[in-house]
N, C-alpha and C positions, 0 to 999 in steps of 0.2 A: 685918340678917338677918330674914327673915320668920318669924313664929311660926305654928306649925301648930295647927289646932283640935284638940280632944280626939279627934274622930272621925278626922281625917286622921292623927293621931299613932298611934291604935290600928290603923288600916289599915296604916300603915307598919310597925308592930311585927309584925302578922300576916304581912305580905309577907316580912319578914326571917326570921321563924321558918319559914315555908314553904320559903324558899330554903335555909335550913340543913338542913331535913329532906330536901329533894331531894338536896342534896349528900351527906348522910350515907347515904342509900339508894343513890346512885350509887357511892360509895366501897365500900360493903358488897358491892354486886353485882360490882364489878370485882375485889375481893379474893377473893370466893367462886369466881369463874371463872378466877382467875389460873393455877392449876395446869393446868387443862384447856387454857387458851389457850396456855400455854407448851409443852405436849405437842403441840398442833397445829402450832405454829411449828417446833419442833424436828423434828417428823415430816415436814415438808415438805422438809427438807434430807436426809432419809434417815438421820439419826442415831438414837441410842438415846434412847427417851423417858424422861422423868424417873422414872416409876414403875418402869420396867425397870431403870434405873440403880441405884435404891435397892435393888431386889431382888437385883441382881448383887452389890452391895457387901455386903449382909447374908450372902449365900451364901458369899462369899469369906472373911468373918470367921469363919463357922462352920467352914469347912474348915481354917483356920489354927490353930484352938484344939484 
């Protein structure tokens, strides 16, 4: 196996850290827009959107009590 010089080893570590940061930012972006994306998808089928569904469920619970 070849040994890396300290400079190459440091560059490799920086590249790995940058890749981890990109992955974390991408996952956060996906999670942040997940509800909106789900509403868009369900809206295309003409169904009730998730926010409306939650509102209807809470109204039904209030009327039952």
